[in-house]
C-alpha positions in Angstrom: 0.0 0.0 0.0 1.4 3.4 -0.9 2.3 5.6 2.1 0.8 8.6 0.3 -2.7 7.3 0.9 -2.0 7.2 4.7 -0.7 10.8 4.9 -3.0 13.5 6.2 -4.1 16.2 3.7 -1.8 19.2 3.5 -2.7 22.8 4.5 -3.9 23.7 1.0 -6.1 20.7 0.8 -7.6 21.4 4.2 -8.3 25.0 3.2 -10.0 23.9 0.0 -12.1 21.4 2.0 -13.1 24.0 4.5 -14.0 26.4 1.7 -16.1 23.8 0.0 -17.9 23.0 3.3 -18.5 26.7 3.9 -19.9 27.3 0.4 -22.2 24.3 0.7 -23.4 25.4 4.2 -24.1 28.9 3.0 -26.0 27.6 0.0 -28.1 25.3 2.2 -28.8 28.2 4.5 -29.9 30.4 1.6 -32.1 27.6 0.3 -33.6 27.1 3.8 -34.2 30.8 4.1 -36.0 30.9 0.8 -38.1 27.8 1.7 -39.0 29.3 5.1 -40.0 32.6 3.5 -42.1 30.7 0.9 -43.7 28.6 3.6 -44.6 31.7 5.7 -46.1 33.6 2.8 -48.0 30.7 1.3 -49.1 29.4 4.7 -50.4 32.9 5.7 -52.4 33.1 2.5 -53.8 29.6 3.1 -55.0 30.7 6.6 -56.5 33.8 5.1 -58.3 31.6 2.5 -59.8 29.5 5.3 -61.1 32.6 6.9 -62.5 33.8 3.6 -64.3 30.5 3.1 -65.8 30.7 6.6 -66.9 34.2 6.0 -68.5 33.1 2.7 -70.7 30.4 4.3 -71.5 32.6 7.3 -72.9 35.3 5.0 -74.9 32.9 2.9 -77.7 32.2 5.3 -76.1 28.9 6.6 -73.8 30.1 9.4 -71.5 27.6 11.2 -73.3 26.9 14.5 -71.8 24.2 16.6 -74.4 24.1 19.4 -77.5 23.7 17.4 -78.8 20.3 16.3 -77.8 19.3 12.8 -80.5 17.4 10.9 -79.0 17.4 7.4 -79.0 14.2 5.4 -75.3 13.4 5.9 -75.5 13.8 9.7 -78.5 11.5 9.6 -76.6 8.9 7.5 -73.7 9.1 10.0 -76.2 8.3 12.8 -77.5 5.3 10.8 -74.0 4.0 10.1 -73.1 4.2 13.7 -76.2 2.1 14.5 -75.3 -0.5 11.8 -77.8 0.6 9.1 -77.2 1.6 5.5 -80.6 3.3 5.2 -81.6 6.4 7.1 -83.3 6.0 10.4 -86.0 8.4 9.1 -89.1 6.3 8.5 -91.2 6.9 5.4 -94.8 7.9 6.1 -97.2 4.9 6.1 -99.5 6.7 3.7 -96.7 6.8 1.1 -95.9 3.1 1.5 -99.5 2.2 1.1 -99.9 4.0 -2.3 -100.6 1.7 -5.2 -97.4 3.0 -6.8 -95.3 5.1 -4.3 -93.0 6.1 -7.2 -95.7 7.7 -9.2 -95.1 11.5 -9.0 -98.8 12.2 -9.5 -99.7 10.1 -6.5 -96.8 10.9 -4.1 -96.6 14.7 -4.9 -97.8 15.8 -1.4 -96.5 12.9 0.6 -92.9 12.8 -0.8 -92.4 16.6 -0.9 -90.7 16.7 2.6 -88.3 14.0 1.5 -86.9 15.6 -1.6 -84.2 13.6 -3.4 -84.3 10.6 -1.0 -84.5 7.2 -2.6 -87.3 4.9 -1.4 -86.4 1.2 -1.5 -88.2 -1.7 0.3 -89.7 0.7 2.9 -86.6 2.6 3.7 -85.0 5.9 2.7 -81.5 5.9 1.2 -79.2 8.6 0.1 -78.3 8.8 -3.6 -75.2 10.8 -2.8 -71.8 9.1 -2.1 -71.1 8.1 1.5 -67.4 9.3 1.5 -68.0 12.5 3.4 -69.7 10.5 6.2 -66.8 8.0 6.4 -64.0 10.5 6.3 -65.4 13.4 8.3 -68.8 13.1 9.8 -68.2 9.8 11.7 -64.7 10.7 12.8 -66.1 14.0 14.1 -68.6 12.0 16.2 -65.9 9.6 17.4 -63.9 12.5 18.7 -66.9 13.5 20.7 -67.3 16.8 18.9 -71.0 16.4 18.3 -72.7 16.9 15.0 -70.6 18.7 12.5 -72.4 21.6 10.8 -72.8 20.9 7.1 -71.5 24.4 6.2 -68.3 23.7 8.1 -67.9 20.3 6.4 -68.1 22.1 3.0 -65.5 24.6 4.2 -63.1 21.9 5.4 -63.4 19.8 2.2 -62.9 22.9 0.0 -59.9 24.2 2.0 -58.2 20.8 2.2 -58.6 20.4 -1.6 -57.2 23.9 -2.0 -54.2 23.2 0.2 -53.3 20.0 -1.7 -53.6 21.9 -5.0 -51.1 24.5 -3.7 -48.8 21.8 -2.3 -48.9 20.0 -5.7 -47.9 23.3 -7.5 -45.0 23.8 -5.1 -43.8 20.2 -5.6 -43.9 20.6 -9.4 -42.1 23.9 -9.2 -39.3 22.5 -6.9 -38.7 19.5 -9.2 -39.1 21.1 -12.7 -38.9 24.9 -12.6 -37.2 25.8 -9.3 -36.4 29.4 -10.4 -40.0 30.5 -10.2 -40.4 33.8 -8.3 -42.4 33.8 -5.1 -44.9 36.3 -6.4 -45.9 33.9 -9.2 -46.6 31.2 -6.6 -48.7 33.7 -4.6 -50.7 34.5 -7.8 -51.2 30.8 -8.4 -52.4 30.2 -4.9 -54.9 33.1 -5.1 -56.2 31.7 -8.4 -56.5 28.2 -6.9 -58.4 29.6 -3.9 -60.6 32.2 -5.6 -61.0 31.3 -9.2 -62.6 27.9 -8.8 -66.2 27.0 -8.2 -65.7 26.4 -4.5 -66.5 30.0 -3.4 -69.8 29.8 -5.4 -70.7 26.4 -3.9 -70.4 27.9 -0.4 -73.1 30.4 -1.3 -75.6 27.6 -0.9 -74.0 25.0 1.4 -76.4 22.1 1.1 -75.8 18.3 0.8 -75.2 18.6 -2.9 -72.3 21.0 -2.3 -71.0 18.8 0.5 -70.7 15.9 -1.9 -69.1 18.0 -4.6 -66.5 19.6 -2.4 -65.6 16.2 -0.9 -65.0 15.1 -4.5 -62.9 18.1 -5.1 -60.9 17.4 -2.0 -59.9 13.9 -3.1 -59.5 15.0 -6.7 -56.7 17.3 -5.4 -55.3 14.8 -3.0 -55.0 12.0 -5.6 -52.7 13.8 -8.2 -50.5 15.0 -5.4 -50.0 11.5 -4.0 -49.5 10.1 -7.4 -47.0 12.7 -8.6 -45.1 13.1 -5.3 -44.9 9.3 -4.9 -43.5 9.0 -8.4 -41.0 11.8 -8.6 -39.8 12.1 -5.0 -36.8 9.9 -5.7 -38.3 6.6 -4.9 -41.7 4.9 -5.5 -44.1 5.1 -2.6 
């Protein structure tokens, strides 16, 4: 073995090594400072967007009220699921069930009016909307002993989480493909994602239809982020 390999580096090599480490450290610090600044700015905007969404539903005649009973269809379905039923606990009126044809709109016009858009099947009422909101939010909210979640709050949460994952996806794509994008452009993109979609309009009438749609939007934003980040993050996951 050559003795040169066992010798310690000379003063010049040590200075070069220290200089390289200093340069690398300062570069990482600058990158960390830029990322921290971006996180602070975009995070502050995201919090502001959440406040705007809450203001939107609160000024739309469906304010977020935690202490009042919630009798919307999704809360009813959550109660049914927790008791082991797929149908609502709400019983159809006997007069409706005894009609010669309960599905005839001419015959059931008066009896079925209070149960708009419910599906009658074998003497039980079912929802025609997807049950995902109940499984991912309404029931966990109950399990945490937070009571019945206001439907308007559920719409805000689904909309905001979908918005956040859209912003996170944009940041991930920027970091991996166009890292020199200026911060103001990311701010403009975040504002567009929060204000120029249909979610602010949906919150102007926060009903079960909008709860279902915003839940779909939430997972529609989450899915591409998981797919792209799991593919381009350096390893498959």
